[in-house]
Jmol script that loads the backbone (N, CA, C; Angstrom):
load data "model"
ATOM      1  N   MET A   1     156.513 125.599 106.706  1.00  0.00           N
ATOM      2  CA  MET A   1     156.022 124.691 106.407  1.00  0.00           C
ATOM      3  C   MET A   1     154.059 123.656 106.726  1.00  0.00           C
ATOM      4  N   PHE A   2     153.558 124.735 106.681  1.00  0.00           N
ATOM      5  CA  PHE A   2     151.206 125.181 107.216  1.00  0.00           C
ATOM      6  C   PHE A   2     151.315 126.413 106.050  1.00  0.00           C
ATOM      7  N   ALA A   3     150.910 125.909 105.441  1.00  0.00           N
ATOM      8  CA  ALA A   3     150.261 126.657 104.529  1.00  0.00           C
ATOM      9  C   ALA A   3     149.690 128.183 104.801  1.00  0.00           C
ATOM     10  N   THR A   4     149.566 129.162 104.847  1.00  0.00           N
ATOM     11  CA  THR A   4     148.798 130.549 105.133  1.00  0.00           C
ATOM     12  C   THR A   4     147.700 130.147 104.914  1.00  0.00           C
ATOM     13  N   PRO A   5     146.677 131.004 105.794  1.00  0.00           N
ATOM     14  CA  PRO A   5     145.187 131.095 105.478  1.00  0.00           C
ATOM     15  C   PRO A   5     145.103 132.511 104.253  1.00  0.00           C
ATOM     16  N   ALA A   6     146.014 132.749 104.031  1.00  0.00           N
ATOM     17  CA  ALA A   6     145.392 133.130 102.378  1.00  0.00           C
ATOM     18  C   ALA A   6     145.295 132.631 101.630  1.00  0.00           C
ATOM     19  N   PHE A   7     146.417 131.706 101.509  1.00  0.00           N
ATOM     20  CA  PHE A   7     146.865 131.129 100.349  1.00  0.00           C
ATOM     21  C   PHE A   7     145.795 130.160 100.657  1.00  0.00           C
ATOM     22  N   ALA A   8     145.221 129.248 101.513  1.00  0.00           N
ATOM     23  CA  ALA A   8     143.828 127.991 101.165  1.00  0.00           C
ATOM     24  C   ALA A   8     142.912 128.615 100.449  1.00  0.00           C
ATOM     25  N   GLN A   9     142.642 130.051 101.093  1.00  0.00           N
ATOM     26  CA  GLN A   9     141.011 130.231 100.458  1.00  0.00           C
ATOM     27  C   GLN A   9     141.410 130.624  99.139  1.00  0.00           C
ATOM     28  N   THR A  10     142.527 130.848  98.418  1.00  0.00           N
ATOM     29  CA  THR A  10     142.473 131.346  96.929  1.00  0.00           C
ATOM     30  C   THR A  10     143.161 129.980  96.112  1.00  0.00           C
ATOM     31  N   ALA A  11     143.896 128.605  96.840  1.00  0.00           N
ATOM     32  CA  ALA A  11     144.047 127.862  96.362  1.00  0.00           C
ATOM     33  C   ALA A  11     142.765 126.674  96.441  1.00  0.00           C
ATOM     34  N   GLY A  12     141.761 127.008  96.806  1.00  0.00           N
ATOM     35  CA  GLY A  12     140.288 126.194  96.815  1.00  0.00           C
ATOM     36  C   GLY A  12     139.048 127.253  95.515  1.00  0.00           C
ATOM     37  N   ALA A  13     139.539 128.295  95.715  1.00  0.00           N
ATOM     38  CA  ALA A  13     139.009 128.801  94.143  1.00  0.00           C
ATOM     39  C   ALA A  13     138.964 128.958  93.687  1.00  0.00           C
ATOM     40  N   ALA A  14     140.326 128.427  92.978  1.00  0.00           N
ATOM     41  CA  ALA A  14     140.740 128.908  91.330  1.00  0.00           C
ATOM     42  C   ALA A  14     140.650 127.146  90.912  1.00  0.00           C
ATOM     43  N   ALA A  15     140.158 126.431  91.917  1.00  0.00           N
ATOM     44  CA  ALA A  15     139.625 125.144  91.496  1.00  0.00           C
ATOM     45  C   ALA A  15     138.546 124.597  91.191  1.00  0.00           C
ATOM     46  N   GLN A  16     137.767 126.216  91.580  1.00  0.00           N
ATOM     47  CA  GLN A  16     136.067 125.606  91.198  1.00  0.00           C
ATOM     48  C   GLN A  16     135.453 126.437  89.978  1.00  0.00           C
ATOM     49  N   PRO A  17     135.860 125.582  88.774  1.00  0.00           N
ATOM     50  CA  PRO A  17     135.329 126.286  87.309  1.00  0.00           C
ATOM     51  C   PRO A  17     133.863 126.469  87.736  1.00  0.00           C
ATOM     52  N   ASP A  18     133.528 127.366  87.126  1.00  0.00           N
ATOM     53  CA  ASP A  18     132.014 128.224  87.059  1.00  0.00           C
ATOM     54  C   ASP A  18     131.430 127.500  85.783  1.00  0.00           C
ATOM     55  N   GLY A  19     130.293 127.729  85.939  1.00  0.00           N
ATOM     56  CA  GLY A  19     129.121 127.012  84.968  1.00  0.00           C
ATOM     57  C   GLY A  19     128.500 125.796  85.287  1.00  0.00           C
ATOM     58  N   ILE A  20     127.231 125.680  84.722  1.00  0.00           N
ATOM     59  CA  ILE A  20     126.009 124.229  84.815  1.00  0.00           C
ATOM     60  C   ILE A  20     126.835 123.083  84.745  1.00  0.00           C
ATOM     61  N   LEU A  21     127.774 122.837  83.417  1.00  0.00           N
ATOM     62  CA  LEU A  21     128.541 121.251  83.356  1.00  0.00           C
ATOM     63  C   LEU A  21     128.947 120.723  84.469  1.00  0.00           C
ATOM     64  N   PRO A  22     130.059 121.750  84.870  1.00  0.00           N
ATOM     65  CA  PRO A  22     130.897 120.914  85.830  1.00  0.00           C
ATOM     66  C   PRO A  22     129.755 120.257  87.426  1.00  0.00           C
ATOM     67  N   MET A  23     129.003 121.374  87.519  1.00  0.00           N
ATOM     68  CA  MET A  23     128.307 121.130  88.458  1.00  0.00           C
ATOM     69  C   MET A  23     126.862 119.775  88.094  1.00  0.00           C
ATOM     70  N   ILE A  24     126.498 119.257  86.743  1.00  0.00           N
ATOM     71  CA  ILE A  24     125.814 118.147  87.113  1.00  0.00           C
ATOM     72  C   ILE A  24     126.935 117.146  86.086  1.00  0.00           C
ATOM     73  N   VAL A  25     127.829 117.389  86.229  1.00  0.00           N
ATOM     74  CA  VAL A  25     128.603 115.769  85.784  1.00  0.00           C
ATOM     75  C   VAL A  25     129.329 115.749  87.407  1.00  0.00           C
ATOM     76  N   SER A  26     129.192 116.727  88.638  1.00  0.00           N
ATOM     77  CA  SER A  26     129.946 116.329  89.752  1.00  0.00           C
ATOM     78  C   SER A  26     128.558 115.539  90.701  1.00  0.00           C
ATOM     79  N   PHE A  27     127.928 115.422  89.892  1.00  0.00           N
ATOM     80  CA  PHE A  27     125.574 115.204  90.567  1.00  0.00           C
ATOM     81  C   PHE A  27     125.499 113.444  90.010  1.00  0.00           C
ATOM     82  N   ALA A  28     125.534 113.661  88.755  1.00  0.00           N
ATOM     83  CA  ALA A  28     125.829 112.422  88.055  1.00  0.00           C
ATOM     84  C   ALA A  28     125.907 111.124  88.736  1.00  0.00           C
ATOM     85  N   PRO A  29     127.132 110.987  88.913  1.00  0.00           N
ATOM     86  CA  PRO A  29     127.269 109.469  90.113  1.00  0.00           C
ATOM     87  C   PRO A  29     126.465 109.354  91.032  1.00  0.00           C
ATOM     88  N   LEU A  30     125.375 110.853  91.829  1.00  0.00           N
ATOM     89  CA  LEU A  30     124.828 110.464  92.712  1.00  0.00           C
ATOM     90  C   LEU A  30     123.339 110.052  92.434  1.00  0.00           C
ATOM     91  N   LEU A  31     123.303 110.957  91.196  1.00  0.00           N
ATOM     92  CA  LEU A  31     122.301 109.886  89.986  1.00  0.00           C
ATOM     93  C   LEU A  31     122.032 109.294  89.748  1.00  0.00           C
ATOM     94  N   LEU A  32     123.201 108.340  89.403  1.00  0.00           N
ATOM     95  CA  LEU A  32     123.119 106.940  88.439  1.00  0.00           C
ATOM     96  C   LEU A  32     123.541 105.719  90.161  1.00  0.00           C
ATOM     97  N   VAL A  33     123.855 106.156  91.148  1.00  0.00           N
ATOM     98  CA  VAL A  33     123.822 104.771  92.231  1.00  0.00           C
ATOM     99  C   VAL A  33     121.832 105.756  92.373  1.00  0.00           C
ATOM    100  N   PHE A  34     120.718 106.107  92.602  1.00  0.00           N
ATOM    101  CA  PHE A  34     120.002 106.504  92.973  1.00  0.00           C
ATOM    102  C   PHE A  34     118.845 105.409  91.848  1.00  0.00           C
ATOM    103  N   VAL A  35     119.139 105.937  90.512  1.00  0.00           N
ATOM    104  CA  VAL A  35     118.533 104.719  89.430  1.00  0.00           C
ATOM    105  C   VAL A  35     118.712 103.127  89.482  1.00  0.00           C
ATOM    106  N   VAL A  36     120.236 103.289  89.817  1.00  0.00           N
ATOM    107  CA  VAL A  36     120.727 101.188  89.849  1.00  0.00           C
ATOM    108  C   VAL A  36     119.812 101.409  91.227  1.00  0.00           C
ATOM    109  N   PHE A  37     119.689 101.740  92.794  1.00  0.00           N
ATOM    110  CA  PHE A  37     119.174 101.705  93.425  1.00  0.00           C
ATOM    111  C   PHE A  37     117.647 101.288  93.036  1.00  0.00           C
ATOM    112  N   TYR A  38     116.765 101.691  92.195  1.00  0.00           N
ATOM    113  CA  TYR A  38     115.775 101.557  92.015  1.00  0.00           C
ATOM    114  C   TYR A  38     115.283 100.386  91.323  1.00  0.00           C
ATOM    115  N   PHE A  39     116.324 100.376  90.723  1.00  0.00           N
ATOM    116  CA  PHE A  39     115.924  98.908  89.614  1.00  0.00           C
ATOM    117  C   PHE A  39     116.317  97.151  89.900  1.00  0.00           C
ATOM    118  N   LEU A  40     117.249  97.644  90.883  1.00  0.00           N
ATOM    119  CA  LEU A  40     117.331  96.613  91.638  1.00  0.00           C
ATOM    120  C   LEU A  40     117.144  95.943  92.649  1.00  0.00           C
ATOM    121  N   ILE A  41     116.331  97.081  93.810  1.00  0.00           N
ATOM    122  CA  ILE A  41     116.251  96.770  94.866  1.00  0.00           C
ATOM    123  C   ILE A  41     115.182  97.147  95.051  1.00  0.00           C
ATOM    124  N   LEU A  42     114.236  98.453  94.712  1.00  0.00           N
ATOM    125  CA  LEU A  42     112.611  98.904  94.821  1.00  0.00           C
ATOM    126  C   LEU A  42     111.928  98.421  94.481  1.00  0.00           C
ATOM    127  N   ARG A  43     112.076  98.178  92.580  1.00  0.00           N
ATOM    128  CA  ARG A  43     110.957  97.312  91.727  1.00  0.00           C
ATOM    129  C   ARG A  43     110.745  96.058  92.422  1.00  0.00           C
ATOM    130  N   PRO A  44     111.591  95.171  92.264  1.00  0.00           N
ATOM    131  CA  PRO A  44     111.547  93.656  92.779  1.00  0.00           C
ATOM    132  C   PRO A  44     110.629  93.780  94.142  1.00  0.00           C
ATOM    133  N   GLN A  45     111.391  94.356  94.637  1.00  0.00           N
ATOM    134  CA  GLN A  45     110.270  94.648  96.451  1.00  0.00           C
ATOM    135  C   GLN A  45     109.256  94.571  95.663  1.00  0.00           C
ATOM    136  N   GLN A  46     108.826  95.892  94.944  1.00  0.00           N
ATOM    137  CA  GLN A  46     106.891  95.961  95.163  1.00  0.00           C
ATOM    138  C   GLN A  46     106.447  94.889  93.913  1.00  0.00           C
ATOM    139  N   ALA A  47     107.143  94.394  93.018  1.00  0.00           N
ATOM    140  CA  ALA A  47     106.454  93.151  92.217  1.00  0.00           C
ATOM    141  C   ALA A  47     105.575  92.467  93.394  1.00  0.00           C
ATOM    142  N   ARG A  48     107.303  91.490  94.037  1.00  0.00           N
ATOM    143  CA  ARG A  48     106.636  90.018  95.206  1.00  0.00           C
ATOM    144  C   ARG A  48     105.396  91.243  96.260  1.00  0.00           C
ATOM    145  N   ALA A  49     106.145  92.393  96.300  1.00  0.00           N
ATOM    146  CA  ALA A  49     105.196  92.978  97.722  1.00  0.00           C
ATOM    147  C   ALA A  49     103.537  92.833  96.828  1.00  0.00           C
ATOM    148  N   LYS A  50     102.996  93.158  95.606  1.00  0.00           N
ATOM    149  CA  LYS A  50     101.787  92.869  94.282  1.00  0.00           C
ATOM    150  C   LYS A  50     101.361  91.448  94.865  1.00  0.00           C
ATOM    151  N   ALA A  51     102.509  90.322  94.778  1.00  0.00           N
ATOM    152  CA  ALA A  51     101.792  89.092  94.491  1.00  0.00           C
ATOM    153  C   ALA A  51     101.237  88.501  95.444  1.00  0.00           C
ATOM    154  N   GLN A  52     102.044  88.807  96.882  1.00  0.00           N
ATOM    155  CA  GLN A  52     102.190  88.758  98.110  1.00  0.00           C
ATOM    156  C   GLN A  52     100.445  89.113  98.002  1.00  0.00           C
ATOM    157  N   ALA A  53     100.336  89.814  97.881  1.00  0.00           N
ATOM    158  CA  ALA A  53      98.764  90.191  98.821  1.00  0.00           C
ATOM    159  C   ALA A  53      98.044  89.788  97.411  1.00  0.00           C
ATOM    160  N   ALA A  54      98.303  89.767  96.122  1.00  0.00           N
ATOM    161  CA  ALA A  54      97.166  88.548  95.258  1.00  0.00           C
ATOM    162  C   ALA A  54      96.943  87.124  95.685  1.00  0.00           C
ATOM    163  N   ALA A  55      98.346  87.286  96.081  1.00  0.00           N
ATOM    164  CA  ALA A  55      97.977  85.190  96.931  1.00  0.00           C
ATOM    165  C   ALA A  55      97.220  85.347  98.295  1.00  0.00           C
ATOM    166  N   ILE A  56      97.230  86.442  98.446  1.00  0.00           N
ATOM    167  CA  ILE A  56      96.564  86.561  99.850  1.00  0.00           C
ATOM    168  C   ILE A  56      94.640  87.020  99.815  1.00  0.00           C
ATOM    169  N   ASN A  57      95.145  87.602  99.087  1.00  0.00           N
ATOM    170  CA  ASN A  57      93.081  88.576  98.969  1.00  0.00           C
ATOM    171  C   ASN A  57      92.611  87.126  98.197  1.00  0.00           C
ATOM    172  N   ALA A  58      93.714  85.897  97.143  1.00  0.00           N
ATOM    173  CA  ALA A  58      93.382  84.699  96.405  1.00  0.00           C
ATOM    174  C   ALA A  58      93.030  84.162  97.564  1.00  0.00           C
ATOM    175  N   VAL A  59      93.304  83.393  98.424  1.00  0.00           N
ATOM    176  CA  VAL A  59      93.556  82.646  99.840  1.00  0.00           C
ATOM    177  C   VAL A  59      91.812  81.909  99.691  1.00  0.00           C
ATOM    178  N   LYS A  60      91.725  80.965  99.809  1.00  0.00           N
ATOM    179  CA  LYS A  60      90.477  80.077  99.424  1.00  0.00           C
ATOM    180  C   LYS A  60      90.524  78.614 100.767  1.00  0.00           C
ATOM    181  N   LYS A  61      89.381  78.280 101.116  1.00  0.00           N
ATOM    182  CA  LYS A  61      89.212  76.979 101.557  1.00  0.00           C
ATOM    183  C   LYS A  61      90.404  75.781 100.737  1.00  0.00           C
ATOM    184  N   GLY A  62      90.668  75.156 102.076  1.00  0.00           N
ATOM    185  CA  GLY A  62      91.807  74.189 101.204  1.00  0.00           C
ATOM    186  C   GLY A  62      93.088  74.482 101.282  1.00  0.00           C
ATOM    187  N   ASP A  63      93.664  75.701 100.840  1.00  0.00           N
ATOM    188  CA  ASP A  63      95.224  76.125 100.596  1.00  0.00           C
ATOM    189  C   ASP A  63      95.941  75.670 101.671  1.00  0.00           C
ATOM    190  N   SER A  64      97.031  75.541 102.150  1.00  0.00           N
ATOM    191  CA  SER A  64      98.026  75.312 102.584  1.00  0.00           C
ATOM    192  C   SER A  64      98.708  76.866 103.321  1.00  0.00           C
ATOM    193  N   VAL A  65      99.165  77.327 104.094  1.00  0.00           N
ATOM    194  CA  VAL A  65      99.179  78.465 104.923  1.00  0.00           C
ATOM    195  C   VAL A  65      99.868  78.607 105.783  1.00  0.00           C
ATOM    196  N   ILE A  66     101.458  79.398 106.332  1.00  0.00           N
ATOM    197  CA  ILE A  66     102.044  79.806 106.636  1.00  0.00           C
ATOM    198  C   ILE A  66     102.003  81.345 107.168  1.00  0.00           C
ATOM    199  N   THR A  67     102.205  81.548 108.321  1.00  0.00           N
ATOM    200  CA  THR A  67     101.551  82.482 108.651  1.00  0.00           C
ATOM    201  C   THR A  67     103.125  83.500 109.751  1.00  0.00           C
ATOM    202  N   ALA A  68     102.706  84.870 109.675  1.00  0.00           N
ATOM    203  CA  ALA A  68     104.326  85.875 110.146  1.00  0.00           C
ATOM    204  C   ALA A  68     105.037  85.038 111.231  1.00  0.00           C
ATOM    205  N   GLY A  69     103.897  83.895 111.746  1.00  0.00           N
ATOM    206  CA  GLY A  69     104.434  83.291 113.260  1.00  0.00           C
ATOM    207  C   GLY A  69     104.775  82.184 113.296  1.00  0.00           C
ATOM    208  N   GLY A  70     105.035  81.978 111.788  1.00  0.00           N
ATOM    209  CA  GLY A  70     105.796  80.426 111.715  1.00  0.00           C
ATOM    210  C   GLY A  70     104.282  79.039 111.990  1.00  0.00           C
ATOM    211  N   VAL A  71     103.081  79.426 112.488  1.00  0.00           N
ATOM    212  CA  VAL A  71     102.153  78.493 112.347  1.00  0.00           C
ATOM    213  C   VAL A  71     102.010  77.470 110.970  1.00  0.00           C
ATOM    214  N   LEU A  72     102.234  76.643 110.430  1.00  0.00           N
ATOM    215  CA  LEU A  72     101.255  75.877 109.092  1.00  0.00           C
ATOM    216  C   LEU A  72      99.897  75.199 109.378  1.00  0.00           C
ATOM    217  N   GLY A  73      99.507  75.494 108.605  1.00  0.00           N
ATOM    218  CA  GLY A  73      97.593  74.889 108.484  1.00  0.00           C
ATOM    219  C   GLY A  73      97.108  74.701 107.484  1.00  0.00           C
ATOM    220  N   LYS A  74      95.697  74.591 107.154  1.00  0.00           N
ATOM    221  CA  LYS A  74      94.937  74.431 105.896  1.00  0.00           C
ATOM    222  C   LYS A  74      93.707  75.165 106.345  1.00  0.00           C
ATOM    223  N   VAL A  75      93.385  75.805 105.432  1.00  0.00           N
ATOM    224  CA  VAL A  75      92.290  76.661 105.703  1.00  0.00           C
ATOM    225  C   VAL A  75      91.339  76.168 105.104  1.00  0.00           C
ATOM    226  N   THR A  76      90.017  76.662 106.405  1.00  0.00           N
ATOM    227  CA  THR A  76      89.103  75.526 106.262  1.00  0.00           C
ATOM    228  C   THR A  76      87.538  76.640 106.154  1.00  0.00           C
ATOM    229  N   LYS A  77      88.153  78.248 106.355  1.00  0.00           N
ATOM    230  CA  LYS A  77      86.504  79.141 106.138  1.00  0.00           C
ATOM    231  C   LYS A  77      87.338  80.830 105.780  1.00  0.00           C
ATOM    232  N   VAL A  78      87.152  81.418 105.145  1.00  0.00           N
ATOM    233  CA  VAL A  78      87.465  82.673 104.340  1.00  0.00           C
ATOM    234  C   VAL A  78      86.434  83.445 104.980  1.00  0.00           C
ATOM    235  N   GLU A  79      86.911  84.988 105.813  1.00  0.00           N
ATOM    236  CA  GLU A  79      86.428  85.862 105.819  1.00  0.00           C
ATOM    237  C   GLU A  79      86.464  86.635 104.878  1.00  0.00           C
ATOM    238  N   ASP A  80      86.303  88.017 105.326  1.00  0.00           N
ATOM    239  CA  ASP A  80      86.185  89.259 104.872  1.00  0.00           C
ATOM    240  C   ASP A  80      87.626  89.212 105.241  1.00  0.00           C
ATOM    241  N   LYS A  81      88.340  89.648 106.678  1.00  0.00           N
ATOM    242  CA  LYS A  81      90.030  90.116 107.337  1.00  0.00           C
ATOM    243  C   LYS A  81      90.114  88.488 107.843  1.00  0.00           C
ATOM    244  N   ILE A  82      89.048  87.583 108.230  1.00  0.00           N
ATOM    245  CA  ILE A  82      89.954  86.804 109.238  1.00  0.00           C
ATOM    246  C   ILE A  82      89.656  85.410 108.586  1.00  0.00           C
ATOM    247  N   VAL A  83      90.475  85.014 108.541  1.00  0.00           N
ATOM    248  CA  VAL A  83      91.295  83.420 108.280  1.00  0.00           C
ATOM    249  C   VAL A  83      91.047  82.189 109.168  1.00  0.00           C
ATOM    250  N   GLU A  84      90.299  80.940 108.923  1.00  0.00           N
ATOM    251  CA  GLU A  84      90.128  79.816 109.957  1.00  0.00           C
ATOM    252  C   GLU A  84      91.579  78.783 109.261  1.00  0.00           C
ATOM    253  N   VAL A  85      92.066  78.430 110.493  1.00  0.00           N
ATOM    254  CA  VAL A  85      93.083  78.056 109.835  1.00  0.00           C
ATOM    255  C   VAL A  85      92.652  76.542 110.614  1.00  0.00           C
ATOM    256  N   GLU A  86      93.327  74.993 110.239  1.00  0.00           N
ATOM    257  CA  GLU A  86      93.085  74.279 111.392  1.00  0.00           C
ATOM    258  C   GLU A  86      94.651  73.550 110.638  1.00  0.00           C
ATOM    259  N   ILE A  87      94.785  73.317 112.151  1.00  0.00           N
ATOM    260  CA  ILE A  87      96.341  73.286 112.571  1.00  0.00           C
ATOM    261  C   ILE A  87      96.548  71.125 112.616  1.00  0.00           C
ATOM    262  N   ALA A  88      95.540  71.508 113.330  1.00  0.00           N
ATOM    263  CA  ALA A  88      95.400  69.545 114.397  1.00  0.00           C
ATOM    264  C   ALA A  88      93.808  69.233 113.326  1.00  0.00           C
ATOM    265  N   PRO A  89      94.276  67.916 113.192  1.00  0.00           N
ATOM    266  CA  PRO A  89      93.064  67.211 112.841  1.00  0.00           C
ATOM    267  C   PRO A  89      91.505  68.282 113.829  1.00  0.00           C
ATOM    268  N   THR A  90      91.715  68.375 115.166  1.00  0.00           N
ATOM    269  CA  THR A  90      90.327  68.839 115.691  1.00  0.00           C
ATOM    270  C   THR A  90      90.869  70.533 116.071  1.00  0.00           C
ATOM    271  N   LEU A  91      91.473  71.158 116.317  1.00  0.00           N
ATOM    272  CA  LEU A  91      92.468  72.867 116.379  1.00  0.00           C
ATOM    273  C   LEU A  91      92.073  72.864 114.928  1.00  0.00           C
ATOM    274  N   LYS A  92      91.342  74.013 115.786  1.00  0.00           N
ATOM    275  CA  LYS A  92      90.928  75.167 114.457  1.00  0.00           C
ATOM    276  C   LYS A  92      91.495  76.382 115.331  1.00  0.00           C
ATOM    277  N   ILE A  93      91.781  77.643 114.728  1.00  0.00           N
ATOM    278  CA  ILE A  93      92.691  78.860 115.623  1.00  0.00           C
ATOM    279  C   ILE A  93      92.192  80.186 113.784  1.00  0.00           C
ATOM    280  N   LYS A  94      91.828  80.836 114.044  1.00  0.00           N
ATOM    281  CA  LYS A  94      91.656  81.955 113.983  1.00  0.00           C
ATOM    282  C   LYS A  94      92.432  83.126 113.407  1.00  0.00           C
ATOM    283  N   VAL A  95      92.631  83.593 112.441  1.00  0.00           N
ATOM    284  CA  VAL A  95      94.275  84.203 111.944  1.00  0.00           C
ATOM    285  C   VAL A  95      93.703  85.831 111.290  1.00  0.00           C
ATOM    286  N   VAL A  96      94.122  86.694 110.886  1.00  0.00           N
ATOM    287  CA  VAL A  96      93.748  87.820 110.132  1.00  0.00           C
ATOM    288  C   VAL A  96      94.528  87.739 109.043  1.00  0.00           C
ATOM    289  N   LYS A  97      94.096  87.728 107.987  1.00  0.00           N
ATOM    290  CA  LYS A  97      94.072  87.761 106.660  1.00  0.00           C
ATOM    291  C   LYS A  97      96.046  88.712 106.036  1.00  0.00           C
ATOM    292  N   ALA A  98      96.104  88.995 106.854  1.00  0.00           N
ATOM    293  CA  ALA A  98      97.581  89.894 106.218  1.00  0.00           C
ATOM    294  C   ALA A  98      98.382  89.186 107.171  1.00  0.00           C
ATOM    295  N   THR A  99      98.327  88.683 108.025  1.00  0.00           N
ATOM    296  CA  THR A  99      99.727  87.583 109.004  1.00  0.00           C
ATOM    297  C   THR A  99     100.061  87.174 108.212  1.00  0.00           C
ATOM    298  N   LEU A 100      99.659  86.321 106.990  1.00  0.00           N
ATOM    299  CA  LEU A 100      99.666  85.237 106.270  1.00  0.00           C
ATOM    300  C   LEU A 100     100.879  85.652 105.715  1.00  0.00           C
ATOM    301  N   ALA A 101     101.846  84.619 105.420  1.00  0.00           N
ATOM    302  CA  ALA A 101     103.586  84.699 105.393  1.00  0.00           C
ATOM    303  C   ALA A 101     103.419  84.340 103.138  1.00  0.00           C
ATOM    304  N   GLU A 102     102.656  83.020 103.295  1.00  0.00           N
ATOM    305  CA  GLU A 102     102.808  82.350 102.473  1.00  0.00           C
ATOM    306  C   GLU A 102     101.746  81.036 102.191  1.00  0.00           C
ATOM    307  N   VAL A 103     101.003  81.443 100.913  1.00  0.00           N
ATOM    308  CA  VAL A 103     100.181  80.868 100.791  1.00  0.00           C
ATOM    309  C   VAL A 103     100.146  79.694  99.425  1.00  0.00           C
ATOM    310  N   THR A 104      99.772  78.523  99.703  1.00  0.00           N
ATOM    311  CA  THR A 104     100.439  77.365  98.782  1.00  0.00           C
ATOM    312  C   THR A 104      98.448  76.497  98.434  1.00  0.00           C
ATOM    313  N   PRO A 105      98.196  76.696  97.337  1.00  0.00           N
ATOM    314  CA  PRO A 105      96.779  76.523  97.092  1.00  0.00           C
ATOM    315  C   PRO A 105      97.148  75.336  96.891  1.00  0.00           C
ATOM    316  N   LEU A 106      95.795  74.927  96.625  1.00  0.00           N
ATOM    317  CA  LEU A 106      95.473  73.088  97.305  1.00  0.00           C
ATOM    318  C   LEU A 106      95.822  72.344  95.970  1.00  0.00           C
ATOM    319  N   GLY A 107      96.526  71.421  96.376  1.00  0.00           N
ATOM    320  CA  GLY A 107      96.983  70.347  95.192  1.00  0.00           C
ATOM    321  C   GLY A 107      98.432  70.453  94.824  1.00  0.00           C
ATOM    322  N   THR A 108      98.839  71.305  94.885  1.00  0.00           N
ATOM    323  CA  THR A 108     100.470  72.340  94.170  1.00  0.00           C
ATOM    324  C   THR A 108     101.625  71.455  95.784  1.00  0.00           C
ATOM    325  N   ALA A 109     101.411  71.084  97.351  1.00  0.00           N
ATOM    326  CA  ALA A 109     102.324  71.006  97.820  1.00  0.00           C
ATOM    327  C   ALA A 109     102.884  69.720  97.778  1.00  0.00           C
ATOM    328  N   LYS A 110     104.352  69.587  98.239  1.00  0.00           N
ATOM    329  CA  LYS A 110     104.999  67.798  97.776  1.00  0.00           C
ATOM    330  C   LYS A 110     105.129  67.550  98.193  1.00  0.00           C
ATOM    331  N   PRO A 111     105.117  65.783  98.268  1.00  0.00           N
ATOM    332  CA  PRO A 111     104.737  64.994  99.487  1.00  0.00           C
ATOM    333  C   PRO A 111     106.396  64.954 100.376  1.00  0.00           C
ATOM    334  N   ALA A 112     105.878  65.047 101.477  1.00  0.00           N
ATOM    335  CA  ALA A 112     106.863  65.092 102.227  1.00  0.00           C
ATOM    336  C   ALA A 112     108.341  64.531 102.440  1.00  0.00           C
ATOM    337  N   ASN A 113     108.364  63.155 101.703  1.00  0.00           N
ATOM    338  CA  ASN A 113     109.500  62.290 101.425  1.00  0.00           C
ATOM    339  C   ASN A 113     109.744  62.440 100.067  1.00  0.00           C
ATOM    340  N   ASP A 114     109.773  63.050  99.468  1.00  0.00           N
ATOM    341  CA  ASP A 114     110.475  63.514  97.955  1.00  0.00           C
ATOM    342  C   ASP A 114     112.081  63.342  98.134  1.00  0.00           C
TER     343      ASP A 114
END
end "model"
wireframe off; spacefill off
backbone 0.3
color backbone group
């Protein structure tokens, strides 16, 4: 009913052909998965990150911004690493540039009751 250990050892050895071609064929699906993963996930993510970094570096006075914390406001002052954002008519806060999640340039915002 059960296979003897000697039979089990020889059966596995007979099924493995020697050579480099079978080894390449066995690794081909794994390499294909990595290539597909790179082109479908990593490259688009890198492009989005570059576009967002460029938008954050190009932020200027008058742009509408959304911070990573969800605060919406209008940029009133831009420094090297700090941005001053007006979130109410008399309330201005300072925000680190790196925490900006979205930048909408001046004049491109849609009306609220569209």
